[in-house]
BAFI-3210 file (N, C-alpha, C; in Angstrom, 3 decimals, decimal comma, padded with zeros to 6 digits):
// residues 155
n [1|2|3|4|5|6|7|8|9|10|11|12|13|14|15|16|17|18|19|20|21|22|23|24|25|26|27|28|29|30|31|32|33|34|35|36|37|38|39|40|41|42|43|44|45|46|47|48|49|50|51|52|53|54|55|56|57|58|59|60|61|62|63|64|65|66|67|68|69|70|71|72|73|74|75|76|77|78|79|80|81|82|83|84|85|86|87|88|89|90|91|92|93|94|95|96|97|98|99|100|101|102|103|104|105|106|107|108|109|110|111|112|113|114|115|116|117|118|119|120|121|122|123|124|125|126|127|128|129|130|131|132|133|134|135|136|137|138|139|140|141|142|143|144|145|146|147|148|149|150|151|152|153|154|155]
n.u [-058,984|-061,742|-063,570|-065,452|-068,706|-070,464|-072,012|-074,995|-075,632|-077,376|-080,702|-081,663|-083,903|-083,825|-081,465|-082,192|-084,328|-082,989|-081,281|-083,207|-084,567|-082,419|-081,761|-084,008|-083,767|-081,206|-081,661|-083,518|-081,955|-080,041|-081,717|-082,425|-079,915|-079,314|-081,320|-080,490|-077,980|-078,911|-080,313|-078,257|-077,121|-075,642|-074,913|-076,790|-075,129|-072,732|-073,558|-074,147|-071,579|-070,269|-071,845|-071,449|-068,680|-068,343|-069,996|-068,582|-066,221|-067,285|-068,168|-065,714|-064,774|-066,743|-066,359|-063,779|-064,283|-066,061|-064,889|-062,675|-059,133|-056,154|-053,014|-051,181|-052,560|-054,322|-057,564|-060,105|-062,754|-066,250|-067,492|-070,064|-071,517|-071,607|-073,045|-075,728|-075,476|-073,729|-075,420|-077,539|-076,268|-074,263|-074,936|-077,569|-078,157|-075,845|-075,751|-078,201|-077,788|-075,570|-075,313|-075,260|-076,877|-077,814|-075,490|-074,883|-077,048|-076,566|-074,185|-075,116|-077,049|-075,475|-073,851|-075,813|-076,527|-074,328|-072,112|-069,476|-066,911|-067,461|-069,058|-067,162|-065,519|-067,261|-067,662|-065,030|-064,461|-066,382|-065,598|-062,690|-062,234|-064,094|-063,126|-060,634|-061,494|-062,840|-060,711|-059,163|-060,911|-061,022|-058,306|-057,981|-059,829|-058,726|-056,431|-057,199|-058,761|-057,717|-059,029|-060,579|-058,596|-058,643|-058,947|-058,503|-056,768|-054,271|-053,203]
n.v [-132,548|-130,584|-130,659|-129,003|-127,726|-125,792|-122,789|-121,196|-117,716|-115,966|-114,673|-111,224|-110,645|-112,648|-111,976|-109,420|-110,087|-111,654|-109,705|-107,986|-109,629|-110,314|-107,722|-106,973|-108,665|-107,892|-105,204|-105,523|-106,838|-104,838|-102,891|-104,209|-104,396|-101,672|-100,931|-102,446|-101,251|-098,670|-099,237|-099,752|-097,338|-096,178|-093,638|-092,713|-092,139|-093,374|-096,047|-096,371|-096,089|-098,340|-100,451|-100,015|-100,417|-103,090|-104,275|-103,551|-105,017|-107,595|-107,502|-107,438|-109,999|-111,573|-110,914|-111,922|-114,639|-115,243|-114,409|-115,152|-115,698|-114,695|-116,257|-114,681|-113,845|-111,771|-110,442|-111,542|-111,204|-112,003|-115,133|-116,343|-118,428|-117,677|-115,373|-115,060|-115,517|-113,389|-111,188|-111,711|-111,878|-109,846|-107,259|-107,322|-108,423|-107,396|-104,865|-103,861|-104,081|-102,388|-098,777|-096,161|-093,970|-093,528|-092,755|-090,474|-088,882|-088,594|-087,053|-084,717|-083,914|-083,467|-081,383|-079,420|-078,990|-077,669|-079,146|-079,525|-080,718|-083,259|-084,211|-084,345|-086,336|-088,558|-088,776|-089,298|-091,616|-093,464|-093,566|-094,020|-096,090|-097,925|-098,588|-099,644|-101,801|-103,360|-104,090|-105,493|-107,584|-108,896|-109,682|-111,331|-113,372|-114,550|-115,566|-117,418|-119,385|-119,995|-118,554|-120,085|-120,492|-119,058|-121,300|-120,759|-118,642|-119,603|-120,752]
n.w [070,916|071,711|074,617|075,613|075,486|073,093|074,012|073,651|073,302|075,883|075,694|075,315|076,857|078,786|080,146|081,061|082,747|084,644|085,784|086,862|088,747|090,444|091,275|092,776|095,018|095,954|096,612|098,660|100,579|101,032|102,188|104,568|105,788|106,070|107,902|110,085|110,615|111,259|113,589|115,372|115,645|113,543|111,104|108,170|105,984|106,780|106,821|104,113|102,973|104,096|103,040|100,274|100,022|100,840|098,901|096,568|096,913|096,715|094,078|092,766|093,472|092,218|089,479|089,128|089,476|087,390|084,996|082,239|081,740|079,999|079,053|080,395|082,550|082,277|082,451|080,250|079,941|080,425|079,669|077,351|078,600|081,246|081,426|082,353|085,109|085,618|085,154|086,948|089,499|089,481|087,967|088,843|091,742|093,238|092,129|093,022|095,736|096,337|096,446|094,640|094,198|096,778|098,171|096,738|097,372|100,103|100,047|098,750|100,606|102,893|101,939|101,494|104,113|105,046|105,755|104,510|104,766|105,822|103,746|101,714|102,788|102,719|099,970|099,031|100,517|099,540|096,841|096,669|098,596|097,629|095,031|095,753|097,337|095,446|093,757|095,641|096,299|093,837|093,544|095,812|095,225|092,883|093,910|095,833|094,460|091,417|088,419|085,522|082,645|079,398|076,835|074,179|074,152|074,752|072,526]
ca.u [-060,410|-062,279|-064,740|-066,388|-069,844|-070,768|-073,154|-075,652|-075,817|-078,707|-081,453|-081,703|-084,980|-083,340|-080,502|-082,932|-085,084|-082,017|-080,859|-084,353|-084,782|-081,286|-081,872|-085,027|-083,203|-080,107|-082,237|-084,126|-080,868|-079,499|-082,662|-082,290|-078,621|-079,442|-082,108|-079,623|-077,031|-079,647|-080,666|-077,085|-076,681|-074,847|-075,552|-077,128|-073,953|-071,804|-074,106|-073,964|-070,157|-069,991|-072,531|-070,800|-067,342|-068,547|-070,511|-067,503|-065,342|-067,990|-068,145|-064,382|-064,750|-067,598|-065,695|-062,665|-064,819|-066,772|-064,113|-061,546|-057,902|-055,196|-051,846|-050,495|-053,427|-055,148|-058,961|-060,608|-064,180|-067,146|-067,980|-071,521|-072,083|-071,702|-073,741|-076,914|-074,967|-073,197|-076,538|-078,298|-075,497|-073,495|-075,794|-078,790|-078,054|-074,859|-076,176|-079,259|-077,235|-074,802|-076,206|-074,648|-077,841|-077,854|-074,334|-075,008|-078,015|-075,869|-073,266|-075,927|-077,677|-074,428|-073,474|-076,919|-076,503|-073,105|-071,078|-068,641|-065,811|-068,036|-069,471|-065,935|-065,085|-068,174|-067,371|-063,727|-064,557|-067,091|-064,841|-061,372|-062,376|-064,827|-062,214|-059,648|-062,171|-063,085|-059,410|-058,775|-061,787|-060,559|-057,004|-058,215|-060,522|-057,857|-055,403|-057,809|-059,045|-057,447|-060,111|-060,255|-057,929|-059,264|-058,140|-058,173|-055,695|-052,973|-052,776]
ca.v [-132,318|-129,734|-131,293|-127,960|-127,545|-124,408|-122,261|-120,117|-116,519|-115,777|-113,590|-109,954|-110,741|-113,488|-111,179|-108,361|-110,717|-112,035|-108,477|-107,481|-110,499|-110,100|-106,374|-106,966|-109,283|-107,056|-104,015|-105,952|-107,095|-103,530|-102,286|-104,885|-103,999|-100,268|-100,907|-102,969|-100,190|-097,597|-099,705|-099,705|-095,957|-095,665|-092,652|-093,243|-092,056|-094,415|-097,318|-096,428|-096,347|-099,741|-101,281|-099,866|-101,017|-104,548|-104,619|-103,424|-106,180|-108,748|-107,354|-107,882|-111,461|-112,130|-110,768|-112,871|-115,996|-115,456|-114,061|-115,991|-114,922|-115,215|-116,923|-113,724|-113,537|-110,599|-110,829|-111,420|-110,925|-113,050|-115,916|-116,428|-119,366|-117,053|-114,083|-114,985|-115,308|-112,023|-110,244|-112,001|-111,562|-108,609|-106,102|-107,434|-108,441|-106,442|-103,530|-103,447|-104,001|-101,147|-097,648|-094,907|-092,888|-093,255|-091,971|-089,155|-088,162|-088,237|-085,946|-083,518|-083,513|-082,897|-080,075|-078,500|-078,687|-076,951|-080,068|-079,783|-081,641|-084,609|-084,590|-084,738|-087,639|-089,580|-088,912|-089,964|-092,972|-094,308|-093,716|-094,628|-097,381|-098,827|-099,084|-100,499|-103,029|-104,154|-104,657|-106,479|-108,741|-109,593|-110,301|-112,416|-114,469|-115,287|-116,273|-118,545|-120,377|-119,340|-118,740|-120,857|-119,751|-119,206|-122,245|-120,173|-117,654|-120,250|-121,302]
ca.w [070,765|072,759|075,220|076,046|074,591|072,734|074,748|072,922|074,126|076,465|075,059|076,054|077,833|079,885|080,910|081,752|083,839|085,671|086,475|087,616|089,908|091,344|091,828|093,834|096,221|096,434|097,252|099,932|101,532|101,417|103,124|105,869|106,359|106,482|109,144|111,143|110,950|111,932|114,947|116,257|115,750|112,429|110,243|106,844|105,109|107,210|106,354|102,651|102,687|104,427|102,046|098,970|100,053|100,835|097,576|095,586|097,087|096,158|092,617|092,360|093,597|091,169|088,179|089,095|089,349|086,129|083,802|081,828|081,624|079,029|079,654|081,268|083,681|081,979|082,253|078,882|079,973|080,905|078,537|077,205|079,562|082,572|081,329|083,206|086,474|085,683|085,276|088,167|090,705|089,352|087,685|089,623|093,199|093,767|091,695|093,934|097,088|096,439|096,248|094,195|094,419|098,215|098,596|096,110|098,197|101,341|099,755|098,496|101,863|103,751|101,385|101,752|105,546|105,389|106,237|103,338|105,079|105,924|102,390|101,005|103,322|102,199|098,541|098,885|101,076|098,581|095,599|096,846|099,268|096,738|093,994|096,421|097,754|094,241|093,363|096,650|096,115|092,635|093,845|096,750|094,545|091,954|094,701|096,529|093,421|090,123|087,442|084,320|081,582|078,092|076,055|072,878|074,323|074,898|071,240]
c.u [-060,916|-063,548|-065,744|-067,489|-070,043|-072,029|-073,722|-075,796|-077,245|-079,387|-081,407|-082,769|-084,564|-082,381|-081,203|-083,715|-084,151|-081,577|-081,984|-084,575|-083,650|-081,361|-082,900|-084,454|-082,070|-080,609|-082,868|-083,052|-080,246|-080,416|-082,560|-080,985|-078,689|-080,241|-081,279|-078,622|-077,720|-079,977|-079,480|-076,441|-075,807|-075,632|-075,868|-075,908|-072,902|-072,256|-073,906|-072,517|-069,842|-070,605|-071,818|-069,422|-067,448|-069,048|-069,442|-066,535|-065,993|-068,068|-066,789|-064,255|-065,555|-066,932|-064,542|-063,166|-065,454|-065,916|-063,055|-060,334|-057,025|-053,997|-051,078|-051,315|-054,322|-056,592|-059,410|-062,088|-064,960|-067,689|-069,512|-072,168|-072,253|-072,488|-074,957|-076,490|-074,418|-074,327|-077,335|-077,550|-074,798|-074,385|-077,035|-078,568|-077,085|-075,140|-077,282|-078,762|-076,440|-075,714|-075,456|-075,603|-077,929|-076,680|-074,339|-075,984|-077,354|-074,965|-074,049|-076,549|-076,668|-074,000|-074,556|-076,943|-075,230|-071,981|-070,192|-067,522|-066,332|-068,497|-068,270|-065,441|-065,949|-067,884|-066,066|-063,798|-065,259|-066,252|-063,553|-061,489|-063,113|-063,935|-061,176|-060,272|-062,447|-061,791|-058,973|-059,623|-061,370|-059,268|-057,166|-058,836|-059,604|-056,725|-055,969|-058,085|-058,814|-058,579|-059,630|-059,583|-058,648|-058,407|-057,729|-056,965|-054,316|-052,450|-051,848]
c.v [-131,528|-130,360|-130,279|-127,808|-126,074|-123,979|-121,097|-118,907|-116,438|-114,608|-112,338|-109,991|-111,573|-112,702|-110,073|-108,928|-111,114|-110,815|-107,934|-108,292|-110,314|-108,744|-106,269|-107,534|-108,440|-105,818|-104,362|-106,211|-105,770|-102,852|-102,889|-104,485|-102,549|-100,157|-101,398|-101,919|-099,054|-097,979|-099,710|-098,320|-095,427|-094,592|-093,312|-093,220|-093,097|-095,791|-097,456|-096,709|-097,814|-100,680|-101,214|-100,504|-102,548|-105,000|-104,553|-104,599|-107,428|-108,693|-107,797|-109,390|-112,095|-112,053|-111,753|-114,292|-116,251|-115,226|-115,113|-115,085|-115,527|-115,804|-115,997|-113,366|-112,336|-111,048|-110,560|-111,092|-112,134|-113,817|-116,005|-117,323|-118,797|-115,749|-113,978|-114,776|-113,896|-111,015|-110,454|-111,511|-110,210|-107,393|-106,119|-107,313|-107,387|-105,016|-102,984|-103,268|-102,712|-099,976|-096,367|-093,752|-092,532|-092,421|-090,594|-088,283|-087,711|-087,032|-084,657|-082,999|-082,880|-081,522|-079,035|-078,082|-077,980|-077,833|-080,499|-080,778|-083,078|-085,112|-085,048|-086,098|-088,768|-089,839|-089,669|-091,402|-093,907|-094,573|-094,502|-096,006|-098,392|-099,415|-100,019|-101,830|-103,942|-104,842|-105,734|-107,743|-109,569|-110,355|-111,495|-113,620|-115,227|-115,990|-117,503|-119,684|-119,690|-119,597|-119,551|-119,957|-120,026|-120,147|-121,689|-119,253|-118,316|-120,851|-120,371]
c.w [071,969|073,316|075,762|075,015|074,310|073,489|073,959|073,838|074,662|075,765|075,929|077,136|079,034|080,766|081,697|082,932|084,978|086,472|087,351|088,882|090,926|092,024|092,933|095,130|096,802|097,154|098,597|100,985|101,980|102,425|104,510|106,555|106,845|107,782|110,326|111,585|111,703|113,376|115,904|116,263|114,621|111,678|108,903|105,932|105,491|106,739|104,844|102,272|102,952|103,394|100,704|098,938|100,045|099,462|096,502|095,691|096,491|094,634|092,080|092,405|092,465|089,801|088,051|088,881|087,987|084,891|083,495|081,692|080,541|079,781|080,600|082,489|083,471|081,758|080,820|078,834|080,442|079,705|078,525|078,255|080,957|082,567|082,231|084,649|086,644|085,890|086,559|089,407|090,642|089,175|088,573|091,114|093,733|093,306|092,580|095,359|097,285|096,078|095,912|094,453|095,902|098,663|097,945|096,906|099,498|101,132|099,548|099,790|102,817|103,251|101,661|103,217|105,994|105,902|105,066|103,597|105,162|104,552|101,574|101,476|102,788|100,724|098,317|099,392|100,101|097,340|095,799|097,503|098,395|095,660|094,604|096,844|096,567|093,792|094,350|096,541|094,919|092,928|094,790|096,045|093,598|092,692|095,384|095,546|092,076|089,132|086,253|083,298|080,275|077,246|074,705|072,988|074,393|073,588|070,516]
res [m|n|d|r|r|a|v|a|p|a|s|s|w|t|l|a|a|a|a|w|i|g|g|m|f|g|s|a|v|r|g|a|v|q|l|t|f|a|n|v|g|w|t|a|s|g|a|h|v|a|i|n|v|v|g|a|a|l|i|g|v|l|f|a|r|l|s|t|r|d|a|r|g|v|p|l|g|v|p|h|g|s|r|v|r|e|h|l|l|g|a|g|f|l|g|g|f|t|t|v|s|g|f|a|w|d|v|a|d|l|l|r|g|g|a|g|a|e|a|s|m|v|l|v|a|n|s|v|l|g|i|a|a|c|a|a|g|y|r|l|a|i|r|v|v|p|p|a|r|d|p|e|a|s|r]
***
């Protein structure tokens, strides 16, 4: 007998509200971190890379914690019972904390100023380091505390 209770999917309005609230807080934290970096002499593009890499690692951790896996360890996705947390923390907070538009602005500004090599470094750092950080965050999270396996997948 399955002792897990069925969880009704959250409404679209609930998910949108969760993402909005999380996004407000994530953006405020990013702003505070950017000010801190500026006060110690970091460039805006350096701050954006650091923020995006940390945010990507946290996104990997969050996905590992919220998703279920099959018997082989392959992620199956986020169950309905975790959708509000996914939107509040993932799309909302971490979406507001990370800044694709900020790093795109940095690249455009550097290119406009003739700093093509630095623009390329910022673009590669955000892309490659961000993907690597997300994967590392996911791997770390499933090693520290293995996520719940989907009971349906083992049948």
